[in-house]
CHARMM-style PDB file with segment names, atoms N, HN, CA, C and O in Angstrom:
ATOM      1  N   THR     1      39.892   9.369 -71.883  1.00  0.00      PROA
ATOM      2  CA  THR     1      40.713   9.147 -70.738  1.00  0.00      PROA
ATOM      3  C   THR     1      41.855   8.376 -71.356  1.00  0.00      PROA
ATOM      4  O   THR     1      41.776   7.372 -72.064  1.00  0.00      PROA
ATOM      5  N   VAL     2      43.075   9.117 -70.905  1.00  0.00      PROA
ATOM      6  HN  VAL     2      43.139   9.932 -70.330  1.00  0.00      PROA
ATOM      7  CA  VAL     2      44.336   8.565 -71.318  1.00  0.00      PROA
ATOM      8  C   VAL     2      44.642   7.232 -70.019  1.00  0.00      PROA
ATOM      9  O   VAL     2      44.367   7.429 -68.835  1.00  0.00      PROA
ATOM     10  N   THR     3      45.160   6.102 -70.460  1.00  0.00      PROA
ATOM     11  HN  THR     3      45.384   5.942 -71.422  1.00  0.00      PROA
ATOM     12  CA  THR     3      45.215   4.977 -69.290  1.00  0.00      PROA
ATOM     13  C   THR     3      46.756   5.172 -69.349  1.00  0.00      PROA
ATOM     14  O   THR     3      47.180   5.510 -70.454  1.00  0.00      PROA
ATOM     15  N   GLU     4      47.808   4.996 -68.201  1.00  0.00      PROA
ATOM     16  HN  GLU     4      47.463   4.722 -67.303  1.00  0.00      PROA
ATOM     17  CA  GLU     4      48.862   4.778 -67.759  1.00  0.00      PROA
ATOM     18  C   GLU     4      49.436   3.424 -67.968  1.00  0.00      PROA
ATOM     19  O   GLU     4      48.623   2.521 -67.771  1.00  0.00      PROA
ATOM     20  N   PRO     5      50.565   3.074 -68.297  1.00  0.00      PROA
ATOM     21  CA  PRO     5      51.112   1.617 -68.546  1.00  0.00      PROA
ATOM     22  C   PRO     5      51.262   1.430 -67.023  1.00  0.00      PROA
ATOM     23  O   PRO     5      51.415   2.259 -66.126  1.00  0.00      PROA
ATOM     24  N   PRO     6      51.174   0.138 -67.009  1.00  0.00      PROA
ATOM     25  CA  PRO     6      51.260  -0.401 -65.087  1.00  0.00      PROA
ATOM     26  C   PRO     6      52.667  -0.268 -64.739  1.00  0.00      PROA
ATOM     27  O   PRO     6      53.621  -0.663 -65.410  1.00  0.00      PROA
ATOM     28  N   THR     7      52.700   0.541 -63.227  1.00  0.00      PROA
ATOM     29  HN  THR     7      51.926   0.862 -62.682  1.00  0.00      PROA
ATOM     30  CA  THR     7      53.944   0.376 -63.089  1.00  0.00      PROA
ATOM     31  C   THR     7      54.936  -1.052 -62.666  1.00  0.00      PROA
ATOM     32  O   THR     7      54.485  -1.813 -61.810  1.00  0.00      PROA
ATOM     33  N   PRO     8      56.166  -1.328 -63.255  1.00  0.00      PROA
ATOM     34  CA  PRO     8      56.531  -2.495 -63.074  1.00  0.00      PROA
ATOM     35  C   PRO     8      56.701  -2.747 -61.332  1.00  0.00      PROA
ATOM     36  O   PRO     8      56.605  -1.735 -60.638  1.00  0.00      PROA
ATOM     37  N   PRO     9      56.927  -3.959 -60.701  1.00  0.00      PROA
ATOM     38  CA  PRO     9      57.364  -3.932 -59.237  1.00  0.00      PROA
ATOM     39  C   PRO     9      58.633  -3.808 -59.146  1.00  0.00      PROA
ATOM     40  O   PRO     9      59.357  -4.335 -59.990  1.00  0.00      PROA
ATOM     41  N   ALA    10      59.087  -3.163 -58.211  1.00  0.00      PROA
ATOM     42  HN  ALA    10      58.499  -2.735 -57.525  1.00  0.00      PROA
ATOM     43  CA  ALA    10      60.283  -2.695 -57.560  1.00  0.00      PROA
ATOM     44  C   ALA    10      61.129  -4.013 -57.735  1.00  0.00      PROA
ATOM     45  O   ALA    10      60.537  -5.093 -57.739  1.00  0.00      PROA
ATOM     46  N   ALA    11      62.963  -3.935 -57.930  1.00  0.00      PROA
ATOM     47  HN  ALA    11      63.444  -3.058 -57.926  1.00  0.00      PROA
ATOM     48  CA  ALA    11      63.218  -4.908 -58.110  1.00  0.00      PROA
ATOM     49  C   ALA    11      63.366  -5.091 -56.679  1.00  0.00      PROA
ATOM     50  O   ALA    11      63.332  -6.262 -56.301  1.00  0.00      PROA
ATOM     51  N   ASP    12      63.499  -4.322 -55.929  1.00  0.00      PROA
ATOM     52  HN  ASP    12      63.526  -3.371 -56.236  1.00  0.00      PROA
ATOM     53  CA  ASP    12      64.038  -4.787 -54.278  1.00  0.00      PROA
ATOM     54  C   ASP    12      62.909  -4.464 -53.494  1.00  0.00      PROA
ATOM     55  O   ASP    12      62.803  -3.247 -53.346  1.00  0.00      PROA
ATOM     56  N   PRO    13      61.892  -5.230 -52.856  1.00  0.00      PROA
ATOM     57  CA  PRO    13      60.474  -4.556 -52.148  1.00  0.00      PROA
ATOM     58  C   PRO    13      60.915  -4.076 -50.695  1.00  0.00      PROA
ATOM     59  O   PRO    13      61.761  -4.611 -49.980  1.00  0.00      PROA
ATOM     60  N   PRO    14      60.308  -3.179 -50.477  1.00  0.00      PROA
ATOM     61  CA  PRO    14      60.257  -2.542 -49.182  1.00  0.00      PROA
ATOM     62  C   PRO    14      60.672  -3.437 -48.247  1.00  0.00      PROA
ATOM     63  O   PRO    14      59.922  -4.413 -48.218  1.00  0.00      PROA
ATOM     64  N   GLY    15      61.695  -3.498 -47.364  1.00  0.00      PROA
ATOM     65  HN  GLY    15      62.304  -2.705 -47.388  1.00  0.00      PROA
ATOM     66  CA  GLY    15      62.586  -4.133 -46.242  1.00  0.00      PROA
ATOM     67  C   GLY    15      63.450  -4.908 -46.662  1.00  0.00      PROA
ATOM     68  O   GLY    15      64.024  -5.644 -45.859  1.00  0.00      PROA
ATOM     69  N   GLY    16      63.734  -4.937 -47.903  1.00  0.00      PROA
ATOM     70  HN  GLY    16      63.267  -4.339 -48.555  1.00  0.00      PROA
ATOM     71  CA  GLY    16      64.888  -5.581 -48.771  1.00  0.00      PROA
ATOM     72  C   GLY    16      65.025  -7.244 -48.901  1.00  0.00      PROA
ATOM     73  O   GLY    16      64.055  -7.906 -48.533  1.00  0.00      PROA
ATOM     74  N   THR    17      66.094  -7.865 -49.365  1.00  0.00      PROA
ATOM     75  HN  THR    17      66.882  -7.327 -49.664  1.00  0.00      PROA
ATOM     76  CA  THR    17      66.294  -8.946 -49.633  1.00  0.00      PROA
ATOM     77  C   THR    17      67.250  -9.577 -49.244  1.00  0.00      PROA
ATOM     78  O   THR    17      68.260  -8.947 -48.933  1.00  0.00      PROA
ATOM     79  N   TYR    18      67.233 -10.979 -49.142  1.00  0.00      PROA
ATOM     80  HN  TYR    18      66.412 -11.492 -49.395  1.00  0.00      PROA
ATOM     81  CA  TYR    18      68.300 -12.240 -49.007  1.00  0.00      PROA
ATOM     82  C   TYR    18      68.567 -12.796 -50.132  1.00  0.00      PROA
ATOM     83  O   TYR    18      67.720 -13.143 -50.955  1.00  0.00      PROA
ATOM     84  N   THR    19      70.079 -12.947 -50.267  1.00  0.00      PROA
ATOM     85  HN  THR    19      70.767 -12.666 -49.599  1.00  0.00      PROA
ATOM     86  CA  THR    19      70.228 -14.099 -51.452  1.00  0.00      PROA
ATOM     87  C   THR    19      70.277 -14.971 -50.694  1.00  0.00      PROA
ATOM     88  O   THR    19      70.220 -14.941 -49.464  1.00  0.00      PROA
ATOM     89  N   VAL    20      70.464 -16.401 -51.882  1.00  0.00      PROA
ATOM     90  HN  VAL    20      70.510 -16.425 -52.881  1.00  0.00      PROA
ATOM     91  CA  VAL    20      70.513 -17.878 -51.248  1.00  0.00      PROA
ATOM     92  C   VAL    20      71.918 -17.529 -50.200  1.00  0.00      PROA
ATOM     93  O   VAL    20      71.776 -17.487 -48.978  1.00  0.00      PROA
ATOM     94  N   PRO    21      73.050 -17.330 -50.766  1.00  0.00      PROA
ATOM     95  CA  PRO    21      74.267 -17.193 -49.707  1.00  0.00      PROA
ATOM     96  C   PRO    21      73.844 -16.555 -48.374  1.00  0.00      PROA
ATOM     97  O   PRO    21      73.935 -17.145 -47.298  1.00  0.00      PROA
ATOM     98  N   ASP    22      73.348 -15.240 -48.532  1.00  0.00      PROA
ATOM     99  HN  ASP    22      73.274 -14.760 -49.406  1.00  0.00      PROA
ATOM    100  CA  ASP    22      72.839 -14.665 -47.237  1.00  0.00      PROA
ATOM    101  C   ASP    22      72.026 -15.469 -46.062  1.00  0.00      PROA
ATOM    102  O   ASP    22      72.267 -15.432 -44.856  1.00  0.00      PROA
ATOM    103  N   LEU    23      70.732 -16.396 -46.915  1.00  0.00      PROA
ATOM    104  HN  LEU    23      70.536 -16.426 -47.895  1.00  0.00      PROA
ATOM    105  CA  LEU    23      69.803 -16.677 -45.909  1.00  0.00      PROA
ATOM    106  C   LEU    23      71.046 -18.158 -45.497  1.00  0.00      PROA
ATOM    107  O   LEU    23      71.228 -18.340 -44.294  1.00  0.00      PROA
ATOM    108  N   ALA    24      71.587 -18.830 -46.197  1.00  0.00      PROA
ATOM    109  HN  ALA    24      71.439 -18.682 -47.175  1.00  0.00      PROA
ATOM    110  CA  ALA    24      72.428 -19.954 -45.947  1.00  0.00      PROA
ATOM    111  C   ALA    24      73.358 -19.669 -44.728  1.00  0.00      PROA
ATOM    112  O   ALA    24      73.694 -20.521 -43.905  1.00  0.00      PROA
ATOM    113  N   GLY    25      73.716 -18.397 -44.722  1.00  0.00      PROA
ATOM    114  HN  GLY    25      73.443 -17.705 -45.390  1.00  0.00      PROA
ATOM    115  CA  GLY    25      74.620 -17.767 -43.649  1.00  0.00      PROA
ATOM    116  C   GLY    25      73.653 -17.740 -42.495  1.00  0.00      PROA
ATOM    117  O   GLY    25      73.789 -18.488 -41.527  1.00  0.00      PROA
ATOM    118  N   LEU    26      73.018 -17.173 -42.570  1.00  0.00      PROA
ATOM    119  HN  LEU    26      72.907 -16.565 -43.356  1.00  0.00      PROA
ATOM    120  CA  LEU    26      71.753 -16.870 -41.490  1.00  0.00      PROA
ATOM    121  C   LEU    26      71.433 -18.219 -40.941  1.00  0.00      PROA
ATOM    122  O   LEU    26      71.555 -18.276 -39.717  1.00  0.00      PROA
ATOM    123  N   LEU    27      71.068 -19.285 -41.510  1.00  0.00      PROA
ATOM    124  HN  LEU    27      70.970 -19.239 -42.504  1.00  0.00      PROA
ATOM    125  CA  LEU    27      70.453 -20.302 -41.259  1.00  0.00      PROA
ATOM    126  C   LEU    27      71.586 -21.484 -40.560  1.00  0.00      PROA
ATOM    127  O   LEU    27      71.268 -22.338 -39.733  1.00  0.00      PROA
ATOM    128  N   LYS    28      72.816 -21.295 -41.072  1.00  0.00      PROA
ATOM    129  HN  LYS    28      73.074 -20.602 -41.744  1.00  0.00      PROA
ATOM    130  CA  LYS    28      73.853 -22.138 -41.001  1.00  0.00      PROA
ATOM    131  C   LYS    28      73.578 -23.251 -41.345  1.00  0.00      PROA
ATOM    132  O   LYS    28      73.359 -24.188 -40.577  1.00  0.00      PROA
ATOM    133  N   CYS    29      73.549 -23.294 -42.804  1.00  0.00      PROA
ATOM    134  HN  CYS    29      73.727 -22.533 -43.428  1.00  0.00      PROA
ATOM    135  CA  CYS    29      73.287 -24.509 -43.422  1.00  0.00      PROA
ATOM    136  C   CYS    29      74.086 -24.452 -44.782  1.00  0.00      PROA
ATOM    137  O   CYS    29      74.975 -23.602 -44.814  1.00  0.00      PROA
ATOM    138  N   SER    30      73.918 -25.177 -45.839  1.00  0.00      PROA
ATOM    139  HN  SER    30      73.195 -25.868 -45.813  1.00  0.00      PROA
ATOM    140  CA  SER    30      74.292 -24.938 -47.281  1.00  0.00      PROA
ATOM    141  C   SER    30      73.338 -24.114 -48.238  1.00  0.00      PROA
ATOM    142  O   SER    30      72.170 -23.813 -47.992  1.00  0.00      PROA
ATOM    143  N   GLU    31      73.980 -23.843 -49.248  1.00  0.00      PROA
ATOM    144  HN  GLU    31      74.928 -24.088 -49.448  1.00  0.00      PROA
ATOM    145  CA  GLU    31      73.364 -22.820 -50.137  1.00  0.00      PROA
ATOM    146  C   GLU    31      72.078 -23.879 -50.831  1.00  0.00      PROA
ATOM    147  O   GLU    31      70.915 -23.540 -51.049  1.00  0.00      PROA
ATOM    148  N   ARG    32      72.723 -25.277 -51.091  1.00  0.00      PROA
ATOM    149  HN  ARG    32      73.668 -25.553 -50.913  1.00  0.00      PROA
ATOM    150  CA  ARG    32      71.719 -26.346 -51.470  1.00  0.00      PROA
ATOM    151  C   ARG    32      70.632 -26.362 -50.719  1.00  0.00      PROA
ATOM    152  O   ARG    32      69.502 -26.177 -51.170  1.00  0.00      PROA
ATOM    153  N   HSD    33      70.955 -26.632 -49.268  1.00  0.00      PROA
ATOM    154  HN  HSD    33      71.873 -26.782 -48.901  1.00  0.00      PROA
ATOM    155  CA  HSD    33      69.588 -26.700 -48.378  1.00  0.00      PROA
ATOM    156  C   HSD    33      68.357 -25.605 -48.639  1.00  0.00      PROA
ATOM    157  O   HSD    33      67.128 -25.668 -48.686  1.00  0.00      PROA
ATOM    158  N   VAL    34      69.117 -24.824 -48.748  1.00  0.00      PROA
ATOM    159  HN  VAL    34      70.115 -24.772 -48.709  1.00  0.00      PROA
ATOM    160  CA  VAL    34      68.340 -23.194 -48.775  1.00  0.00      PROA
ATOM    161  C   VAL    34      67.194 -23.375 -50.002  1.00  0.00      PROA
ATOM    162  O   VAL    34      65.988 -23.208 -49.822  1.00  0.00      PROA
ATOM    163  N   ARG    35      67.913 -23.809 -51.479  1.00  0.00      PROA
ATOM    164  HN  ARG    35      68.893 -23.945 -51.625  1.00  0.00      PROA
ATOM    165  CA  ARG    35      67.361 -23.835 -52.646  1.00  0.00      PROA
ATOM    166  C   ARG    35      66.402 -25.060 -52.140  1.00  0.00      PROA
ATOM    167  O   ARG    35      65.212 -24.771 -52.258  1.00  0.00      PROA
ATOM    168  N   GLY    36      66.637 -26.307 -51.625  1.00  0.00      PROA
ATOM    169  HN  GLY    36      67.605 -26.542 -51.529  1.00  0.00      PROA
ATOM    170  CA  GLY    36      65.721 -27.325 -51.454  1.00  0.00      PROA
ATOM    171  C   GLY    36      64.545 -26.887 -50.728  1.00  0.00      PROA
ATOM    172  O   GLY    36      63.456 -27.265 -51.160  1.00  0.00      PROA
ATOM    173  N   LEU    37      64.583 -26.204 -49.769  1.00  0.00      PROA
ATOM    174  HN  LEU    37      65.468 -25.897 -49.418  1.00  0.00      PROA
ATOM    175  CA  LEU    37      63.632 -25.487 -48.538  1.00  0.00      PROA
ATOM    176  C   LEU    37      62.877 -24.693 -49.714  1.00  0.00      PROA
ATOM    177  O   LEU    37      61.721 -25.051 -49.936  1.00  0.00      PROA
ATOM    178  N   ALA    38      63.399 -23.677 -50.469  1.00  0.00      PROA
ATOM    179  HN  ALA    38      64.338 -23.386 -50.288  1.00  0.00      PROA
ATOM    180  CA  ALA    38      62.320 -23.007 -51.288  1.00  0.00      PROA
ATOM    181  C   ALA    38      61.851 -23.765 -52.448  1.00  0.00      PROA
ATOM    182  O   ALA    38      60.806 -23.354 -52.954  1.00  0.00      PROA
ATOM    183  N   ALA    39      62.389 -24.748 -52.951  1.00  0.00      PROA
ATOM    184  HN  ALA    39      63.238 -25.082 -52.540  1.00  0.00      PROA
ATOM    185  CA  ALA    39      61.424 -25.571 -53.702  1.00  0.00      PROA
ATOM    186  C   ALA    39      60.482 -26.374 -53.194  1.00  0.00      PROA
ATOM    187  O   ALA    39      59.630 -26.896 -53.912  1.00  0.00      PROA
ATOM    188  N   ALA    40      60.544 -26.546 -51.941  1.00  0.00      PROA
ATOM    189  HN  ALA    40      61.237 -26.122 -51.357  1.00  0.00      PROA
ATOM    190  CA  ALA    40      59.663 -27.579 -51.265  1.00  0.00      PROA
ATOM    191  C   ALA    40      58.306 -26.743 -50.733  1.00  0.00      PROA
ATOM    192  O   ALA    40      57.210 -27.203 -50.414  1.00  0.00      PROA
ATOM    193  N   GLY    41      58.910 -24.934 -50.758  1.00  0.00      PROA
ATOM    194  HN  GLY    41      59.801 -24.560 -51.017  1.00  0.00      PROA
ATOM    195  CA  GLY    41      57.902 -24.507 -50.329  1.00  0.00      PROA
ATOM    196  C   GLY    41      58.094 -23.969 -48.658  1.00  0.00      PROA
ATOM    197  O   GLY    41      57.336 -23.121 -48.185  1.00  0.00      PROA
ATOM    198  N   ALA    42      58.840 -24.387 -48.132  1.00  0.00      PROA
ATOM    199  HN  ALA    42      59.455 -25.075 -48.516  1.00  0.00      PROA
ATOM    200  CA  ALA    42      59.232 -24.209 -46.793  1.00  0.00      PROA
ATOM    201  C   ALA    42      59.528 -23.025 -46.240  1.00  0.00      PROA
ATOM    202  O   ALA    42      59.377 -22.841 -45.032  1.00  0.00      PROA
ATOM    203  N   ILE    43      60.035 -21.984 -47.154  1.00  0.00      PROA
ATOM    204  HN  ILE    43      60.157 -22.134 -48.135  1.00  0.00      PROA
ATOM    205  CA  ILE    43      60.564 -20.948 -46.760  1.00  0.00      PROA
ATOM    206  C   ILE    43      59.534 -19.564 -47.356  1.00  0.00      PROA
ATOM    207  O   ILE    43      59.456 -19.512 -48.583  1.00  0.00      PROA
ATOM    208  N   PRO    44      58.958 -18.745 -46.769  1.00  0.00      PROA
ATOM    209  CA  PRO    44      57.968 -17.705 -47.393  1.00  0.00      PROA
ATOM    210  C   PRO    44      58.679 -16.748 -47.700  1.00  0.00      PROA
ATOM    211  O   PRO    44      59.864 -16.633 -47.387  1.00  0.00      PROA
ATOM    212  N   GLY    45      57.897 -15.803 -48.476  1.00  0.00      PROA
ATOM    213  HN  GLY    45      56.934 -15.896 -48.730  1.00  0.00      PROA
ATOM    214  CA  GLY    45      58.712 -14.811 -49.117  1.00  0.00      PROA
ATOM    215  C   GLY    45      59.543 -15.151 -50.255  1.00  0.00      PROA
ATOM    216  O   GLY    45      60.377 -14.279 -50.500  1.00  0.00      PROA
ATOM    217  N   VAL    46      59.570 -16.334 -51.156  1.00  0.00      PROA
ATOM    218  HN  VAL    46      58.893 -17.043 -50.957  1.00  0.00      PROA
ATOM    219  CA  VAL    46      60.368 -16.594 -52.134  1.00  0.00      PROA
ATOM    220  C   VAL    46      60.007 -15.441 -53.433  1.00  0.00      PROA
ATOM    221  O   VAL    46      58.884 -15.185 -53.867  1.00  0.00      PROA
ATOM    222  N   ILE    47      61.233 -14.892 -53.856  1.00  0.00      PROA
ATOM    223  HN  ILE    47      62.146 -15.100 -53.504  1.00  0.00      PROA
ATOM    224  CA  ILE    47      61.038 -14.183 -55.233  1.00  0.00      PROA
ATOM    225  C   ILE    47      61.839 -14.731 -56.134  1.00  0.00      PROA
ATOM    226  O   ILE    47      63.035 -14.985 -55.990  1.00  0.00      PROA
ATOM    227  N   ARG    48      60.995 -14.961 -57.315  1.00  0.00      PROA
ATOM    228  HN  ARG    48      60.024 -14.755 -57.432  1.00  0.00      PROA
ATOM    229  CA  ARG    48      61.607 -16.055 -58.316  1.00  0.00      PROA
ATOM    230  C   ARG    48      62.109 -14.891 -59.609  1.00  0.00      PROA
ATOM    231  O   ARG    48      61.175 -14.193 -60.004  1.00  0.00      PROA
ATOM    232  N   LEU    49      62.945 -14.732 -60.021  1.00  0.00      PROA
ATOM    233  HN  LEU    49      63.704 -15.299 -59.700  1.00  0.00      PROA
ATOM    234  CA  LEU    49      63.477 -14.309 -61.408  1.00  0.00      PROA
ATOM    235  C   LEU    49      64.235 -15.285 -62.066  1.00  0.00      PROA
ATOM    236  O   LEU    49      65.462 -15.377 -62.065  1.00  0.00      PROA
ATOM    237  N   GLY    50      63.368 -16.058 -62.667  1.00  0.00      PROA
ATOM    238  HN  GLY    50      62.370 -15.984 -62.668  1.00  0.00      PROA
ATOM    239  CA  GLY    50      64.132 -17.226 -63.570  1.00  0.00      PROA
ATOM    240  C   GLY    50      64.746 -18.003 -62.729  1.00  0.00      PROA
ATOM    241  O   GLY    50      63.960 -18.469 -61.905  1.00  0.00      PROA
ATOM    242  N   ARG    51      66.040 -18.405 -62.566  1.00  0.00      PROA
ATOM    243  HN  ARG    51      66.679 -18.026 -63.235  1.00  0.00      PROA
ATOM    244  CA  ARG    51      66.608 -19.166 -61.577  1.00  0.00      PROA
ATOM    245  C   ARG    51      66.932 -18.382 -60.549  1.00  0.00      PROA
ATOM    246  O   ARG    51      67.082 -18.903 -59.443  1.00  0.00      PROA
ATOM    247  N   LEU    52      67.094 -17.043 -60.717  1.00  0.00      PROA
ATOM    248  HN  LEU    52      66.972 -16.620 -61.615  1.00  0.00      PROA
ATOM    249  CA  LEU    52      67.405 -16.210 -59.503  1.00  0.00      PROA
ATOM    250  C   LEU    52      66.467 -16.433 -58.217  1.00  0.00      PROA
ATOM    251  O   LEU    52      65.256 -16.606 -58.360  1.00  0.00      PROA
ATOM    252  N   LEU    53      67.106 -16.421 -56.907  1.00  0.00      PROA
ATOM    253  HN  LEU    53      68.090 -16.281 -56.791  1.00  0.00      PROA
ATOM    254  CA  LEU    53      65.968 -16.441 -56.045  1.00  0.00      PROA
ATOM    255  C   LEU    53      66.401 -15.533 -54.845  1.00  0.00      PROA
ATOM    256  O   LEU    53      67.517 -15.551 -54.324  1.00  0.00      PROA
ATOM    257  N   ARG    54      65.417 -14.789 -54.509  1.00  0.00      PROA
ATOM    258  HN  ARG    54      64.511 -14.774 -54.931  1.00  0.00      PROA
ATOM    259  CA  ARG    54      65.821 -13.962 -53.329  1.00  0.00      PROA
ATOM    260  C   ARG    54      64.529 -14.105 -52.573  1.00  0.00      PROA
ATOM    261  O   ARG    54      63.415 -14.322 -53.049  1.00  0.00      PROA
ATOM    262  N   PHE    55      64.901 -13.931 -51.189  1.00  0.00      PROA
ATOM    263  HN  PHE    55      65.806 -13.755 -50.803  1.00  0.00      PROA
ATOM    264  CA  PHE    55      63.791 -13.895 -50.059  1.00  0.00      PROA
ATOM    265  C   PHE    55      63.516 -12.454 -49.558  1.00  0.00      PROA
ATOM    266  O   PHE    55      64.379 -11.577 -49.588  1.00  0.00      PROA
ATOM    267  N   HSD    56      62.293 -12.274 -49.110  1.00  0.00      PROA
ATOM    268  HN  HSD    56      61.592 -12.986 -49.086  1.00  0.00      PROA
ATOM    269  CA  HSD    56      61.770 -10.982 -48.754  1.00  0.00      PROA
ATOM    270  C   HSD    56      62.104 -11.300 -47.140  1.00  0.00      PROA
ATOM    271  O   HSD    56      61.731 -12.216 -46.408  1.00  0.00      PROA
ATOM    272  N   LYS    57      63.134  -9.921 -46.865  1.00  0.00      PROA
ATOM    273  HN  LYS    57      63.437  -9.176 -47.460  1.00  0.00      PROA
ATOM    274  CA  LYS    57      63.361 -10.057 -45.407  1.00  0.00      PROA
ATOM    275  C   LYS    57      62.344 -10.231 -44.266  1.00  0.00      PROA
ATOM    276  O   LYS    57      62.402 -11.097 -43.393  1.00  0.00      PROA
ATOM    277  N   PRO    58      61.332  -9.207 -44.413  1.00  0.00      PROA
ATOM    278  CA  PRO    58      60.142  -9.381 -43.297  1.00  0.00      PROA
ATOM    279  C   PRO    58      59.574 -10.586 -43.308  1.00  0.00      PROA
ATOM    280  O   PRO    58      59.241 -11.087 -42.234  1.00  0.00      PROA
ATOM    281  N   ALA    59      59.345 -11.320 -44.622  1.00  0.00      PROA
ATOM    282  HN  ALA    59      59.615 -10.913 -45.495  1.00  0.00      PROA
ATOM    283  CA  ALA    59      58.639 -12.595 -44.564  1.00  0.00      PROA
ATOM    284  C   ALA    59      59.692 -13.789 -43.677  1.00  0.00      PROA
ATOM    285  O   ALA    59      59.299 -14.700 -42.948  1.00  0.00      PROA
ATOM    286  N   VAL    60      61.023 -13.448 -44.001  1.00  0.00      PROA
ATOM    287  HN  VAL    60      61.342 -12.708 -44.593  1.00  0.00      PROA
ATOM    288  CA  VAL    60      61.961 -14.426 -43.456  1.00  0.00      PROA
ATOM    289  C   VAL    60      62.157 -13.886 -42.012  1.00  0.00      PROA
ATOM    290  O   VAL    60      62.456 -14.737 -41.174  1.00  0.00      PROA
ATOM    291  N   ALA    61      62.059 -12.875 -41.685  1.00  0.00      PROA
ATOM    292  HN  ALA    61      61.817 -12.184 -42.365  1.00  0.00      PROA
ATOM    293  CA  ALA    61      62.048 -12.725 -39.983  1.00  0.00      PROA
ATOM    294  C   ALA    61      60.921 -13.157 -39.128  1.00  0.00      PROA
ATOM    295  O   ALA    61      60.983 -13.388 -37.920  1.00  0.00      PROA
ATOM    296  N   GLY    62      59.516 -13.268 -40.170  1.00  0.00      PROA
ATOM    297  HN  GLY    62      59.466 -13.081 -41.151  1.00  0.00      PROA
ATOM    298  CA  GLY    62      58.368 -13.418 -39.181  1.00  0.00      PROA
ATOM    299  C   GLY    62      58.450 -15.213 -39.357  1.00  0.00      PROA
ATOM    300  O   GLY    62      57.826 -15.718 -38.423  1.00  0.00      PROA
ATOM    301  N   TRP    63      58.998 -16.192 -40.219  1.00  0.00      PROA
ATOM    302  HN  TRP    63      59.505 -15.782 -40.978  1.00  0.00      PROA
ATOM    303  CA  TRP    63      59.128 -17.535 -40.170  1.00  0.00      PROA
ATOM    304  C   TRP    63      60.156 -17.846 -39.382  1.00  0.00      PROA
ATOM    305  O   TRP    63      60.130 -18.949 -38.836  1.00  0.00      PROA
ATOM    306  N   LEU    64      61.324 -16.913 -39.139  1.00  0.00      PROA
ATOM    307  HN  LEU    64      61.345 -16.017 -39.583  1.00  0.00      PROA
ATOM    308  CA  LEU    64      62.369 -17.324 -38.082  1.00  0.00      PROA
ATOM    309  C   LEU    64      61.932 -17.135 -36.956  1.00  0.00      PROA
ATOM    310  O   LEU    64      62.305 -17.983 -36.145  1.00  0.00      PROA
ATOM    311  N   ALA    65      61.075 -16.109 -36.448  1.00  0.00      PROA
ATOM    312  HN  ALA    65      60.772 -15.421 -37.107  1.00  0.00      PROA
ATOM    313  CA  ALA    65      60.655 -15.915 -35.224  1.00  0.00      PROA
ATOM    314  C   ALA    65      59.532 -17.221 -34.989  1.00  0.00      PROA
ATOM    315  O   ALA    65      59.410 -17.673 -33.850  1.00  0.00      PROA
ATOM    316  N   ALA    66      58.789 -17.749 -36.037  1.00  0.00      PROA
ATOM    317  HN  ALA    66      58.888 -17.382 -36.962  1.00  0.00      PROA
ATOM    318  CA  ALA    66      58.113 -18.563 -35.718  1.00  0.00      PROA
ATOM    319  C   ALA    66      58.713 -19.807 -35.492  1.00  0.00      PROA
ATOM    320  O   ALA    66      57.835 -20.591 -35.132  1.00  0.00      PROA
ATOM    321  N   GLY    67      59.814 -20.341 -35.540  1.00  0.00      PROA
ATOM    322  HN  GLY    67      60.526 -19.704 -35.833  1.00  0.00      PROA
ATOM    323  CA  GLY    67      60.670 -21.259 -35.617  1.00  0.00      PROA
ATOM    324  C   GLY    67      61.186 -21.966 -36.588  1.00  0.00      PROA
ATOM    325  O   GLY    67      61.803 -23.018 -36.421  1.00  0.00      PROA
ATOM    326  N   ALA    68      60.962 -21.427 -37.661  1.00  0.00      PROA
ATOM    327  HN  ALA    68      60.461 -20.573 -37.797  1.00  0.00      PROA
ATOM    328  CA  ALA    68      61.910 -21.861 -39.201  1.00  0.00      PROA
ATOM    329  C   ALA    68      61.205 -23.065 -39.421  1.00  0.00      PROA
ATOM    330  O   ALA    68      62.007 -23.985 -39.579  1.00  0.00      PROA
ATOM    331  N   LYS    69      59.761 -23.513 -39.511  1.00  0.00      PROA
ATOM    332  HN  LYS    69      59.110 -22.765 -39.383  1.00  0.00      PROA
ATOM    333  CA  LYS    69      59.205 -24.634 -39.733  1.00  0.00      PROA
ATOM    334  C   LYS    69      59.893 -25.098 -41.037  1.00  0.00      PROA
ATOM    335  O   LYS    69      59.858 -24.316 -41.987  1.00  0.00      PROA
ATOM    336  N   GLY    70      60.634 -26.514 -41.211  1.00  0.00      PROA
ATOM    337  HN  GLY    70      60.663 -27.149 -40.439  1.00  0.00      PROA
ATOM    338  CA  GLY    70      60.912 -27.095 -42.242  1.00  0.00      PROA
ATOM    339  C   GLY    70      62.869 -27.269 -42.174  1.00  0.00      PROA
ATOM    340  O   GLY    70      63.538 -27.897 -42.995  1.00  0.00      PROA
ATOM    341  N   VAL    71      63.379 -26.548 -41.016  1.00  0.00      PROA
ATOM    342  HN  VAL    71      62.836 -26.038 -40.349  1.00  0.00      PROA
ATOM    343  CA  VAL    71      64.728 -26.503 -40.922  1.00  0.00      PROA
ATOM    344  C   VAL    71      64.800 -27.463 -39.887  1.00  0.00      PROA
ATOM    345  O   VAL    71      64.082 -27.490 -38.887  1.00  0.00      PROA
ATOM    346  N   ALA    72      65.918 -28.433 -40.250  1.00  0.00      PROA
ATOM    347  HN  ALA    72      66.501 -28.411 -41.062  1.00  0.00      PROA
ATOM    348  CA  ALA    72      66.522 -29.461 -39.202  1.00  0.00      PROA
ATOM    349  C   ALA    72      67.316 -28.819 -38.273  1.00  0.00      PROA
ATOM    350  O   ALA    72      68.452 -28.364 -38.404  1.00  0.00      PROA
ATOM    351  N   ARG    73      66.599 -28.838 -37.342  1.00  0.00      PROA
ATOM    352  HN  ARG    73      65.676 -29.208 -37.236  1.00  0.00      PROA
ATOM    353  CA  ARG    73      67.626 -28.418 -35.913  1.00  0.00      PROA
ATOM    354  C   ARG    73      68.620 -29.708 -35.227  1.00  0.00      PROA
ATOM    355  O   ARG    73      68.221 -30.829 -34.915  1.00  0.00      PROA
ATOM    356  N   GLY    74      69.791 -29.256 -35.126  1.00  0.00      PROA
ATOM    357  HN  GLY    74      70.116 -28.345 -35.379  1.00  0.00      PROA
ATOM    358  CA  GLY    74      70.609 -30.140 -34.576  1.00  0.00      PROA
ATOM    359  C   GLY    74      70.654 -30.865 -33.324  1.00  0.00      PROA
ATOM    360  OT1 GLY    74      71.577 -31.646 -33.096  1.00  0.00      PROA
TER     361      GLY     74
END
């Protein structure tokens, strides 16, 4: 039986992704704050590609609907 090599994951998962600037604009905070939240594990759906960060849109939408725990509200 011939086995096929595994299929690499898609660069952009179904539902799409946010970049750090996209998410900072959505949260109305700095990009630095978004990176800190990601490093602390406060944002779900983080996709790390080396130093590059992306955020899975459906995971972020659920997090925002649940009140975005970890984000200070002024």
